N, C-alpha and C positions, 0 to 999 in steps of 0.2 A: 791381084787379090787385095782386098782391104784387110788391114790388120784388125784383130779384135780390139775394140776400144771401149773404154768405160765412159759411156755417153752421159750418164747422169749421176749426180751424187748430192747428198744433203751436205751443204756447206756449214759444218758445225765444228766447234772447237772441242772435239771429243776424240778419244783414242782411236776410234774406228771412223774418223772423219771421212776418209775417202773410200770407206769399205762397205758399211752397212747398207747405205742407200743405193749402192751401185746396181745397175742392170747391165749384165754382160750381153753384148749384142753379137749376133752371128756374122759369118763371113759369106753368106750366100743369099740367094733370093728367098730362101726359106725364112729369113728373118726380116723384121721390120724395125725401124727406129721408133720405139714406142715410149712415150713419156711415162714416167713413174706416176705422176700426179696429173689428173685432168685428161681430157681427150678420150682416147680409146679405153674402154673397160671390157670386162668379160661379158657384160650384158650385151654390148653392141658388137663385140668381136669374140665369138665363142672359141676361136682358134688361138686366142692370146695365150691361154694356159699351156697349150701344147708347144707353142713357140718358145715360151719361157723355159719349158723342160729341156728343149734342145739347147737353149742358151746355157742352161746349167751344165749340160754335157760339154759344150764348147768352152766353158770356163776352165775345164781341166787342161786345155791346150795352151794355157798361158806359159810363156817361156822367156819373158823379157827380164833377165836377171839384173839389168842395169836401169830399168825404167819403170814400167807400169805394173809390174808384178810377175812373179814366177810361181808356177805350180809343178811343172815337170820339165823345166828347161835346165839351163846351165847351173843355176843355183841349186836346184834339186839334185843334179848330178854331183855337185860339190859336197853337199852335206849328207849324202847317203852313200856315195861310193868313194870319192877322193878322200874324204875324211877317214875312211876305214883302213884296215890292214890289207884290203884287196887291191888298193890302188895308190899311185903317187900322182902329184899334180901334173907332171909332164911338161911339154914345151921347153923353152929355155928357162934357166933359173930365175931370171928377172921378170919373165912374162907373167902378168897377173899375180905377182907376188902378193899384192893386195888387190882383191880380197881373197883369191883362191888359195894362195900360199899360206895365208894366215889360218884358213880352215884346215888345210892339210897338216900344218905344223902346230895346231892348237895354240896359236898366238892371236886368235881373233878377239875383237872387242865389240861392244854394243853399237859401234858405228859401222860395222861391216856392211857393205852395200848389198851383198847377196842375202844376208840375213834379213835386212830390211825388205828386200824385194820378195822373199819367200813369205814373210808375214803379210804384206799387202796383197800378194797374189792369192794366198789361201783365204783371206777375208773377202777379197773380191768374189771368189767362188761361193763362199757362204752367203754373201749378199745376193748372188744370183739364185741360189737355192731358196732362200727365204722369200724372194720376190715371186718365184714360181709357185711355192706352196700357198702364198697369200692369194694368188690369182686362181689357183686350182680349187680352193675351198668354195668359191662362188661361181666357178665356170659353168656354163650351160652345157654340160656333158653328162653322159650316163654315169651313175654312181660307181659302177664296177670299174669303168675306165678311169674315173677320177682317182679311185684308190690305187690303181695300178700306176698311174703317172706320179701320184704323190709318193708311192713307194720307191720309184726310180730316183726321184729327187732326194728323198731321205737317205737312200743308199749313198748318193754322192756326198751329201752333207756329212753322213757318218764317216765316210772314207776321208774326207778333208779334215775333219776334226781328229781322226785317228793319226793322220800325219802331224797335225799341229801339236797334239799332246805329246807325241814322241819327240818332236823337235824342241818344244819349249816348256813342257811340263804344264803347270797351271796357266790357263789362257782364258780370255774373256769368252763367255758362253753366250753367243748371240743367236737366238732362235726365232726372231721375228723382225719385221721391218719397222723402224721407228715411225711414229706418227708425224713428228716434226723435229726440228733441231732441239727444242726444249726437252722433248721426250728423251732424246739420245743423251742430252747433257745431264739429265737428272736420274735416269735409271742406271744403277751401278753395274748392271749386266754389260753395258756398252763401254765401261771405262775401267773395270777392275777384273782381276784374274780369278776365275773359279778354280777350286781345288781339283786336282787331277782325278780324284775319285768321282766327283760330281760330273766332270766332263766325260769320263768313261761311261757313267750311267746313262748320260744323254746319247752317247754313241750307240750303246746297246739298244736303247729304245728305238732309235732311228732304224737300226739294222733289223731288229725284231719285227718292226712294222713292215720292212721290206720283205722279210722271210714270209710273213703272213699274207702278203698281198701281191706278190709277184708270181708269175707263171714259170714253169720249167723252161729250159733252153729251147728257143724257137728259131728256126732258120729264117723266118720272115722278119724277125726283129734282132738280127745279128748285130752285136755291138751294144745293145741295151743291157742294162743290169737285169738279171733274172734271179729266180729263187736260189739256184745253185751258187751264184756269185754272192748273194746276201748271206747264205749259210756259211760259205767259206770265209768271208770277211768277218762275220760275227765270231766264228771259231777262232780266227786269228786274234781278234780283240780279247776274247776270253783267255787265250794262251798268254798274252802279255800280262794278264791279271793273275795267272797261275790257277785258273778255274778249270781244272782238267776234266771233270765229268761233262761239263758243257762242251769243251773242245771235242771230246770223244763222241758225244751224241751228234753234234752238228757235222763233223767230218764223216761220221758213219752214214748220215743221211745223204751226203753228197756222193759217197762211194756207192751206196745202194741204189741211187737214182738211175745208174746205168747210162748217164748222159756224157760221161767223161772217161778218158783213158790216156795213157802215155802215148805220144807219137813214137814211131819206130826210130827215127833219126833225130837225135838231140840237136844236131847242127842246124836243122831247118827251122827250129822254133822261132828264132828272131828274124828269119828272112820273110820276104813278102809272101812266099808260098805257105808260110806258117801262120798267117793272119787268121785269127778266129778258128783255129783248128780244134780237133777233139780234145786236146789238152788244155786249151785256153778256157779259163773261167771268167776272167774280166781283163780287158785291155783298153788302154786309151786309144780311141779311134781317130785316125787322121784322114788319109786320102780316100778311104772307102766309106766314110760316114757323112752323108749329105752333100759333101763338096770335095771333089778330088784334089783340090789345092790346099786343103787344111793341113797344117803342120805345126810343129812346136819349134819356135825360134831357137836356133843354136843347138838343138839336141844332137843332130847328126854331125854338123861341121865342127863343133867344139871337141868331139872325140875322135875325129878322123886323123889319120897319120899326118904329121906335120913334115912337109918336105922342103928341101932347100934348093932343089934343082929345077930344071925345065922338063920339057917332054910332053906337055899337054896334060899332066896329072898333078900339077903343083897346087891345085886348089882342093885337095882331098879333105883337109881339115886343119884345125888349130893345134892338135896334138896333145890334148888334155885327157885326164882320166886314164892313165896307163896302168895296166896290170903290174902289180908289184912283185919283187923277189919273194916276198912272204907268200903271196898267192901261188906263184909258180912252184914253190917248194912243198905246197900243201897237197898237190896231186899225187896219187899213187901211180906207179909205173903202169902204162897201158890204159889209163883213163881217157876214154874218147872225148870227154868233155873239155879237156885241156886245149886241144887243137881247135875246138869249136868256139872257145871263149877268148883265146889269145892269138892275135896276129904277132908272130915272132919274126923279126927281120933276120934272115939268114945271111951271114957273111963268111961262110966257111966252105972249104973244099972247092971243087970246080963249078958247082952250081950256085953261084953267088946270087942272092936275091930271093924273094918270096912270091910265089904264085898263089893268088887267092882262089876261092871256090868257083868264081866265075871266069877264071882264066886271066884276070888282070894281074900284072906282074909289077911288084915294087922292086926295082933293080938291085939295090945294095944298101948296106947300112950307112954309107956316106951320103946317101940321098935323103935320109930322114933324120929328124932331130933325136928321136928315141928308138929303142929297139923293140918295144912291146906296145901293142894297142888293143883296144877293146873290139873284138870281132863281132860281138852282139850288136854294136852300133853301126856296123858297116852296111852301106847300101850299094847295090851293083848298078852301073850305068848300062850294062848290056843284057843282063838276065832278069832285071826287074823293071816294071813299068811305072813311071811317075809322070804326072802332068807337068811338073817343073823339073827340067833336067839338071839344073844346078844343084850342087851338093848342100848348100847352106841350110835350107829348110825343107828338104825332101820329106814327104809324108811317111813317117815310119811309126807304126803302132808300138806302144810300150806295154809290155806284159806286166800286169799288176798281180794277178792271181793265176797260178797254174795248178793242174791236177797233182803234179809232183809235190806241191806244197801241202795239199790236203793229205796225201799219203804220209808225209813226214810228220805233220801235225797229229795225225791219228796215232802214229807210232809213238810219238812223244807223250801223248795222253796215256797210252797203255803203260809205258815205262814209269810214268808218274802216278800210276794207280787210278786213273780216271775211268778205266773200263778194262775188259778182258779182250784178249786177241793175240795174234801172232805178229809182234813187232818185227821179228826177223824177216818174215815174208814181205812186209811192206817196204822195208829198207832194201831188201834184195831185188825187189821188182825194179827199183831205180838203179841199183848197181848193175843189174844184168844189162840194161840198156847202155850203161856206160862201159860195158865190156870188162867188168870186174868180177872177181870170184865172190860167191855169197859169203855172208857172215852168219855166225850163230851166237846166241847169247848176247844180242845187241844191247848196248848200254846207252845212257844218255849222251856220253861223249861220242859214240859212234853216230848217233842221230845228228848231233850238232856238226860233226865233220861232214856228213852227207849234205846237210843244209848249206854249209859253207861252199862246197864245191858245186852242188847242183844249181845254186842261185848266184854264183860268182858274177860280179859286175851287173847284177840285176837290182841294185838299190835297196837291198834288204840287210846286208851284212852288219853295218854299224848298229842299226836298231836291234838286230838279233843279239849281238854280244852285250849290249846294254841291258836288255831284258833278262839275259842269262846271268847277269851280275859279274861278268868277267872282262869288262871293257878295258880296265887298266892293265890287267895281265896280258891280254892279247895285244894291246897297243905297244906295251913295253917290249914284248917279244918281237914285234915287227919293226922296232927301232924308232917308234914315235914317242920319244921319251918326254916330250912336253906335256903329255896327257896327265891331268890331275884328277884323281878319283874324287867324286863328290862335286865336281865342277863341270867337266867337259862332257859328261853324259848328255847335257842339254846345251842348246844354243843360248846366247844372251838375248834378252828382250831388246828390241831395237831402241836405241836411245831417243830417236825422233818420236817414237810412240809414247815414251814416258813423258817427254816434254809436252806433247799434245794433250796428254791426259791431266796436265797440271800436277804431275807427281802421284796420281792415284794408282797408276801401274807400278808395281814393284819389280825390282831386277832379280834375276837369278844370281847365283854365286859368282859374279864377275866384278 
């Protein structure tokens, strides 16, 4: 398989030097190496716009935390999960102490490699969406189809900016392809940070366009953004802004659409059998989307159990992103979600070792580096089918939005006065699946607790506690005492980007 590569860029001394002009190319025969300037145009190749849309989807698969950019790879895992109270770095104490240990311990600096890679990866993706939108505006296609494709791309751009604003706060708001190097060097949008409120307004416009122009869930377009995905993501954006009537209305629309439901068995959600199931609202597509070999670099292997022995299974993983003692203690007795989320290495009694859901057995605690691993990242060699058998980059979809999230957002909107309804029933629907007794008189703390457990190790926890205004409290309780309120809610702006901007980019409180 060819890796996704950034084939073209405008060579300019601006903060988004290797970002804005990039065209993300695909990994299969569905993609062509198309020059940004000259040669093929939408007038001579009417399929160009459609291929660029697929390129925008493929840009979400970036996972090279050490090189060309990360969107959902090892860097993403580090700043969404390892950084939180859900997880610890894992592996040996010295392994990746820089950059991952610095993220876990809140000793990171503006030169952190993973932070730099996340910045470049996300702006690579924005470059891909802007190129696609530019081509679609003049593509020789039906206007209804044009709007639909543009809506898919604007959904992706809205999602990427939602991640960026949650990671960095104020960020450059780049909504077009620069004409040339001079254009990028003179337009402040390419070199300076836009206020968070302005960025959020842009995200809302992109997602509202998607809501207005996308169709409901369709089996024939599985994996594409649809109306329900746009409504759910827009609801989440409004939730982060505390705009509860909008959260209530949008989540109600998703619920009333009848297109989604909870799956019966929580443990299957992150397995291959759970790909694009009735609970899935939007997930990053890998092996089943256009090319069975597509995967995210290091997503699987970085989180797999780190073993120190032989026996034909010593390549399971690097052992990072381990469920923490804080997470383990947060589960209620009998919660079925715990065993579906955490691989616990058993070293007690006469049955030493742990047998996983597919029959694979990890013999004992002296065979692995750590005692707890992320079950949701596990892939089976015997019960799941992958084009590439090696564990390093197996195609595993990443669930970004689930129906459970919609139910809990709707409940939170009710509790916060955004609309009327039975918050108890919404929370208890999720608790029932988890094997737990129902609650009455549900409070905001009850909802936050359900969010914590329901989405444990699913890359949402840190951003959740930041938007709830209690990150410092939670971090301290989890023993992450280096967390500084007013500083560590955001990542530092990469120092390399500040230098490239000639100092026009300003730094966060680092």
